[in-house]
FITORVO-220740 format. One record per residue: x, y, z of N, C-alpha, C in turn. Coordinates in steps of 0.02 Angstrom, whole numbers, plus 50000, padded with zeros to 5 digits. Layout:
<nodes>
XYZXYZXYZ;...
</nodes>
This chain:
<nodes>
476214632050226476534635550283477284634450281;477484628550261478204627050258478544631450208;478204632550149478504636850099478584643850126;478064646250161478104653150187478664653850238;478754648550281479294648950330479964648950295;480024645450239480664645250203480834651950171;480324655750151480444662350121480554667750172;480354666550234480374671850284481084674250298;481554669550304482244671450321482554675950269;482524673950203482804678550153482464685350151;481804685450160481444691750160481674696150217;481734693250277481954697050335482674699650326;483094695450296483784697450284483824703350236;483404702950183483394708550134483164714950167;482654714250209482404720150244482934723050290;483304718550324483824720850370484374724550331;484594721550275485114724650235484894731350207;484254731550184483994737850157483984743150211;483774741250271483764746050326484454748250345;484924743250345485624745050362485914749750311;485774748150246486034752450192485754759550197;485084759750212484764766350217485054770150277;485184766450332485464769650391486174772150378;486564768150339487244770250323487224776550279;486754776650230486704782450186486514788650226;486034787750273485824793350314486404795750357;486804790750383487374792650424487884796550384;488004793850322488484797250279488254804250262;487624804950241487374811550223487364816150284;487284813250344487264817350404487944820550417;488484816650414489144819450429489374824150374;489204822650311489374827150257489014833850263;488374833450282487984839550292488284843650349;488524840250401488824843750457489474847250436;489864843750395490484846750370490334852850326;489834852150282489644857750239489424863850281;489024862550332488774867950374489354871450409;489814867650438490374870750472490834874550423;490884871950362491294875350312490974882050293;490314882250288489964888450273490094893650327;490164891350389490314895750446491054897350451;491454894250407492184894750408492474892250474;492134887250503492394883950563492794877950539;493404879350515493814874150485494024868950537;494174871150597494374866450650493814861550665;493194864250671492624859850685492494855050628;492554857350565492454853050507492954847350506;493584848850521494104843650521493994838750579;493724841150635493574836550691493034831550671;492524833850634492004829350610492314824150563;492744826450518493064821850471493504816850507;493884819050557494304814450596493874809350632;493314811550659492864806850693492614801550645;492444803750584492194798950535492744794350511;493354796950506493924792850484494064787250533;493924788350597494044783050647493574777150639;492984778450611492494773050601492504770350530;492814774150483492834771950413493554772450388;494004768850420494714769250403494824767550329;495204771750296495374770450226494834772650177;494274775350200493734777350156493954783450115;493924782750048494164788150005493734794350010;493084793550023492644799450028492854803850086;493054800750142493274804550199493904808550182;494364805450146494974808950126494824814550077;494334813450033494144818749986493904824850024;493484823750074493224829450111493764832850153;494234828950178494804832050213495194836550166;495314834150105495684838150056495304844550038;494634844050031494234849950014494274855150070;494174852950132494174857650188494864860850196;495394856950188496074859750193496184864950138;495924863650078495984868550023495594874850039;494964874050060494544879850075494844884150131;495154880850180495424884550237496094887750222;496384886350164497024889250146497624885350169;497524879350196498084875050217498294870950156;498624874250109498734871250043499264865850043;499744866150088500264861050089499974854250108;499584853950161499264847650181498734845650131;498374850550102497864848950052498174845549992;498754847849970499094844749913499264837449927;499494836149988499654829250006499034824850004;498474827450028497854823450028497604822349957;497604827549915497344826649847497774821849807;498424822149815498864817449780498744810349802;498604809349866498444802649891497774800349864;497284804849860496614803049837496614801149763;496984804849721496974803249650497334796649636;497774794549681498084787949673497594782449691;497184783649742496694778649764496124778149714;495884783949690495304784049645495474788349584;495894785749539496114789849481495574790849428;495024787249432494494787849381493944792649402;494024796149458493524800849482493724807949461;493344811049416493544817849393493524823149448;493104821949500493074826849555493754827549589;494104822049595494754822249629495264826149588;495254825249523495714828949480495534836349479;494884837949482494694845049485494924848049551;494874844349606495114846849670495854848349668;496244843949636496954845049630497094851049585;496714851749531496804857449486496654864049521;496134864249561495954870249598496514872149646;496794867149679497344868349726497944871349690;498134868349634498704870949597498574878049572;497964879449551497804886149527497894891249584;497664889649642497724894249698498454895249718;498874890249707499584890949722499964894449666;499624895749609499964898749553500344893949509;500244887549520500594882349480500134880449422;500114885049373499594884649322499704879049272;500324877349257500444871749211500204865249241;500334864149305500104858149339499334858149345;499054864149357498324864649360498014862849293;498324865049239498064863549172498074856049158;498614852749178498664845449167498134841749207;498014843949269497524840549312496814841449285;496634847549264495954848549240495844845149172;496364844549132496294840849069496154833549083;496474830849134496334823849152495614823049175;495364827849214494674827549236494194827749177;494344831949127493904832549069493954826449023;494524823049023494564816748986494084811549015;494004811649081493564806849114492824808749106;492674815249103491984817549095491984824249059;491974824248992492034830448954491414834848952;490864832648980490244836348975489994838749043;490464840549086490284843349151490434850749152;489924854749166490004861949165490494864449218;490494861249277490944863649330491674862549312;491824857049275492514855949254492724861049202;492274862749156492424867749106492524874649138;492124876149189492204882549224492874883049259;493084877349289493744877449322494304878349271;494244875249213494754876349161494744883649138;494144886549135494104893649118494474897949168;494404896349233494754900249284495514899549278;495744893449261496464892449252496714896449193;496354896149137496554899949078496544907449092;496064909749131496034916749150496654918749190;496854914449237497454915749277498084915749233;498074911949179498634911849133498644917849086;498104921749086498074927549043497774926248975;497534920048963497234918348898496484919648902;496284926048893495594927948903495134925048849;495394924548788494974922048734494774914748747;495254910548765495094903548779494684902748843;494824906948892494434906648955493704908348940;493584913448899492904915248880492554909448844;492934905948801492654900348764492444894748811;492854893248862492684887948909492074889748952;492034896048973491454898149013490814897548971;490854899348908490274898748864490074891448853;490564887148844490414879948838490064877348901;490294879648959489984877549022489254879749024;489104885949002488414888349001487984884548951;488264882248897487894878248849487674871648880;488104868748923487934862448956487464863549015;487554869249049487144870749108486994878149108;486414879949081486234887049074486154890549141;486064886749195485984889749261486624890049301;487194888549271487824888349308488034895349330;488024896449396488234902849424488984903949413;489374898449419490104898949410490274901349340;489944898449290490094900149221489904907449206;489324909649231489114916549219489594921449253;489784919849315490264924149350490934924349314;491124918549285491744918349247491724922749186;491174922749150491114927049092491154934349111;490824936149165490844943149188491554945149207;491914940549242492594942149264493064943049205;492984938949153493414939649095493274946149059;492644948049055492464954249021492734960349058;492804959749124493024965549163493774966249172;494154961149150494874961449159495204966349111;495714969749135496074974549093496814972949095;497134974049039497844972449032498284978249053;498054984349046498454990249059498134994649112;498554998349148498315003549193498715009949179;498365015149158498655021649146498485026149205;498985029649233498855033749292499215040449284;498865045749303499155052449302499065055549372;499545059749392499495062449459499845069149466;499685072449522499965079049539500145078849613;500765081049630500995081249700501225088349717;501095090349779501295096949803501645096249870;502215099749878502585099849941502645107049965;502415108250025502445114950055502915114850114;503395119550117503905119750171503855126450208;504075126350271504095132550309504775135850307;505245133050267505925135650265506175136950194;505775135450143505965136550074505345136750030;505455137749964504885138049919504545131349908;503955131549878503565125549867503845121449808;503695114949809503875110449755503235107949720;503285106749656502715104249618502955098549573;502555093149570502725087349528502105085349488;502225083349426501695080249385501985073849357;501585068649353501845062249329501305058249292;501545053549252501105048949216501445042149214;501055036849222501345030049222500895025349184;501195020049158500835014749123501105008049146;500665003849173500844997049194500474992149148;500844987549118500544982749072500704975649095;500184971749104500274964649122500204960549059;500774958949029500784955348965500534948248972;500764944849024500554938049040500534937549116;500284932049145500314931349218501024931449246;501534930549203502224930249226502624936549212;502404940649164502804946449145502384952949148;502674957949181502354964549187502884969849176;502714975149141503164980749132502854987149159;503274991849176503044998249202503475003849174;503165009149151503525015149128503195021249160;503605026149176503335032249207503775038149189;503455043949182503805050249172503605055249225;504095058649254503955063549307504275070149289;503935075649308504155082349292504125086549356;504685089849373504765093249436504905100649427;504625104549474504785111649478505055112849549;505705114649553506045115349617506385122249620;506105126549661506415133149673506605136649607;506155136549561506265139849497506625135649446;506845129649465507205125249418506745119549398;506775117649334506375112149310506815105949298;506525100049307506885093749297506385088349278;506645082949252506195077449232506575070949229;506225065449235506545058849229506055053749202;506355048349174505965042749148506175036549186;505685032649210505805026549249505495020649212;505855015049210505585009049179505795002949220;505354997949222505514991749257505154985949226;505394979949240505084973749217505044969049276;504474965449281504354960849337504224953849309;504564948949338504444941949323504124938849385;503514935949376503144932949431503084925449421;503154921849475503074914649475502734912749540;502164909149535501754907849594502144904649650;502594900049634502944896349687503514900349716;503854904549676504464907849698504384915249712;503834918449691503744925449704503854929749642;504044936049653504114940749597504764944649605;505114945649549505734949449549505654955349500;505794961349525505744967349484506434970549478;506624972549417507244976249406507084982249362;507434987749375507294993649335507804999149347;507675004849315508125010549322507795016949299;508155022449307507885029049288508455033449263;508285037649214508755042749189508355049149180;508715054749178508345061049169508785067049165;508465072649157508785079249157508735081849229;509285081149267509255082349339509255089749357;509615093949317509655101149331509875102649403;510245097749431510505098649498510025097649555;509405095449541508915094949595508615087949604;508735083349557508515076449564509095071949545;509055065349558509605060949538509705060949462;510335060349443510485059849372510265053049344;510345047949384510155041149363510005036949425;509645031549414509445027049469509445019849443;509525015149489509445008049474509155004649535;508754999549525508434996249582508224989149565;508134985149617507824978649611507414977249674;506934972849667506494971249723506264963949715;506314960149770506064953249770505484952749819;504924949749796504314949449836504064942149839;503884940049899503634933149909503084933149960;502534929749945501974929449991501804922250010;501494921450069501284914950093500554915350117;500124911250089499434910950112499414906550174;499074908950226499044905250289498364902050298;497834905850296497164903050304496654908350283;496084905950257495554910550239495044911450295;495114907450348494634907750402494914910550467;495564911350472495864913850533495974921350530;496194924150587496304931350590496874933350544;497404929450542497974930750498497864926750434;497724930350379497564927050315498184925350275;498654930150269499254929150229499784934050250;500404932550231500974936950246501374937650182;501604943750169502004945150110502634948950131;503204946950105503834950150122504194952250059;504484958250059504884960550003505534963650027;506034962849985506684965949999506914969449936;507164975549944507384979249885507994983449898;508364984849845508934989449847508854994649792;509015000849809508925006349762509535010849765;509845012049707510425016449701510225023049669;510435028749699510315035349672510985038749661;511085041349601511705045049586511525052349573;511675056549624511585063749617512225066949590;512185073249574512785076749550513315077349605;513105077349668513585078249723513525072849777;513145067549763513065062449815512875055849783;513025050449820512815043649800512435040649859;511845038049844511395035449896511235028149880;511245023949931511005017049926510505015849982;509915013349964509415011550016509285004150014;509225001150072509034994250081508354994250117;507864991050087507184991350114506904984250124;506654982950182506294976750197505584978450218;505094975350186504394976950199504004970550212;503584970750263503134965150278502424967550275;502004963950238501284965550233500894959850264;500474961450311500054956550346499334957450322;499034952050295498354952250269497874949850323;497374953950339496904952650393496204951850364;495714949950405495024949050379494734955650352;494234954950309493844960550283494274965650246;494784963250211495204967450168495634972350206;495764971350270496234975450307496934972750295;497424977350290498124975350285498534980050329;499084977350355499554981350395500244980450364;500584986050350501234985950318501754989050364;502314985550373502864987950413503494987950370;503834993650365504434994050324505024996750363;505614993750352506234996050382506704998050326;507015003950332507435006650279508115008550309;508645006350276509315008650292509595012450233;509835018650244510085022750190510825024250200;511215022650149511935024150151512065030050106;512345035450134512455041550097513205043050093;513425044950033514115046950023514125053549985;514275058950021514305065649991515025067249972;515095071549924515765073649902516145076749960;516735073949975517155076650028516985074150097;516515069450104516325066750169516355059050166;516375055950225516365048750229515645046250227;515565040150203514895037250198514635035250267;513985035950278513685033650341512985030850328;512735027150376512075023850371511585027250418;510965027850395510425030650436509815026250430;509475024750486508885020350484508235024350485;507695021250461507025024050468506525018350467;505915019750490505395014650493504735017650471;504325013750437503665016050415503145010850434;502545013150446501985008650463501355011450431;500955007050400500335009250367499795004150376;499185006550388498595002250393498105004050338;497924999150297497415000050244496764996750266;496194999750248495554997050270495004999350223;494484995350215493904997450175493455002150215;493135006750180492675011350213491955010350191;491845008950127491165008050102491195004150037;490655000450025490574996949961489844997149942;489704999349882489025000049859488804993649824;488264990649848488024984549817487764985849746;487784980649706487564980849636487954985949594;488564987549614488984991849574489704990349592;490164993349555490884992449568491164997749614;490755002149639490995007749680491215005349748;491795007849769492055006049835492515011649859;492535012649924492955017749954493405014450006;494065015750001494545012950048494995018550074;495295017450132495725022450162496345019450191;496805023750213497405021550247497665027050292;498035025050344498395029750387499105027150393;499585031650399500275029450403500685033950449;501255031150471501715034750514502425032650495;502885037350495503585035850480504035039950527;504605037150544505075040650587505775038150571;506275042650579506955040550569507425046250556;508055044550549508575049350531508755048150459;508775053550420508865052850348509445057250323;509765055050270510235059250235509965061450167;509365059350150509075061350087508325060050091;507965062950045507265061150035507205057949967;506615055449950506545051449890506745055149826;506685061749825506795065249762507425069549764;507425074649806507975079549796508235082649861;507965081049918508145084749978508755081650011;509335083749989509955081150016510145084950078;510325081350130510495084350193510325079750250;510575081050309510445076650366509905079550410;509405075550425508875077750470508505071650497;508185072550553507755067550582507035069950576;506565065350569505875067550557505375062350583;504765064950594504185060750606503645062950557;503325058050525502835059450473502175056150490;501625059950484500955057550497500525058850435;500145053850413499745055050353499215049750341;498875050550286498355045850267498135047050196;497685042750172497455043350104496775040150093;496475041550036495825038750016495875036449944;495495031249928495445028949858494715027249844;494445030549793493755029349772493755025949704;493495019849702493395016449639492675017549618;492565021249563491885022949545491625019049485;492055015349449491845010349401492345004649406;492204999149371492664993449372493344995149343;493385000549303494005002149269494295008949288;493975012649332494205019349348494205020549423;494705024249447494725026149517495115032649525;495025035849581495405041849598495665041149669;496275043149679496595042649745496865049349768;496915050249833497185056349862497545054749927;498045058749943498415057650005498635064350033;498845064350096499125070250127499545068150187;500075071850202500465070350262500805076650288;500975076350350501335081750384501975078950413;502535082150399503185079750423503505085150466;503705083150526504045087650572504775085550576;505225090350561505935088850559506305092450615;506935090750621507375094450667507455101550642;507695105950686507805113050673507135116650659;506595114050687505925117050682505695117850609;505905113250568505685113350498505105108550488;504645110450444504065106250431503935105750355;503605100450338503395099350268502675096850268;502255099750227501575097450217501485095550143;501285089550132501235087050063500545084050050;500325084549988499705081449969499715080249893;499285075749871499275074149800498645070549781;498515070149716497925066749691498125063149627;497805057549612497955053849550497315050649524;497315049449459496745046249426497005040249386;496665034549394496875028449360496325025849314;496545023349255496085020649206496375014049180;495975008749182496195002049160495855000349094;496244997549048495974995948982496334989848953;
</nodes>
């Protein structure tokens, strides 16, 4: 009996510790499950409240900080997420999950070189994880290296044949196109003069994630006169700083279009949140010079694009035009434009999708985009549709009605076809 009493205390202590450990594991799995559930609902505020509650009872626990970093990343709060991930990798530098989290963050911010370094570190710690290889494939895809991205996705499938991420990655790489060729036809009908007709063709090539070029040729028929021009531009994109485009145009004006043009545009976007009403904001500023045979035009344009849930966007543009005609003093005229883009239909199990837009513009102008030199005020109402019927092909159409001073009107419409290869 004495021996049994001597063994009882250690046995009871072991049972107590086992029960405590099991209770702690259940508690841990409970709060993690709650965070996962709230994240699936995109209730980022609720998920962070659960994490804060857990942090109060487990101060300094690296797992809690990891989950905070994940939720901040998922919600689009990338600045705070970066601070958390950098702190986590310092506390637990041997955990590949933390380096993958940092790599994912950098990829979303467009900081691809830093993303590449982070995912390489994760793979050094565990080179046989399919999810790490898939993330490297996504980074390489963003860098424009499709061949290496395809190789990484295939390696991931070799390690885990059921990996949904790897299979989706392979499909995405196969569907990406470097070039977009587009052809179009525009018609302008006036109640005070003859009709105008335009035909055009353009080619946009994305050489790398940082460099894009664009070339276009346009052909015009104006009151019995023909004209044409060639436009070219180059864009440098950087995830952290935005995109800068510079370009120009030359052509055979025949007195009805500008003889030459020059322009630049700077574009910068900020991601706000993936779960809130306001997802992201993009701002661009541009200047465009037009040299006509009898006039010089400068336009200053500021545009704001607001990204909303379910692929809705709202665009607001302000334009100031400075006109200098031969024998007259230069003056400035303002105008404003507003456009709403929205999805209309999407067919499951295919790439087919239908989207639309409506727009309104008003202002006093001394010129129109092509050839209508003169002073007038106008209000413009219009809209458009875009049907994507395969992953690489789409057709678009638009129409608008413009009411001007002196009881003049313009009705315009056009159609275009795009092919990506």
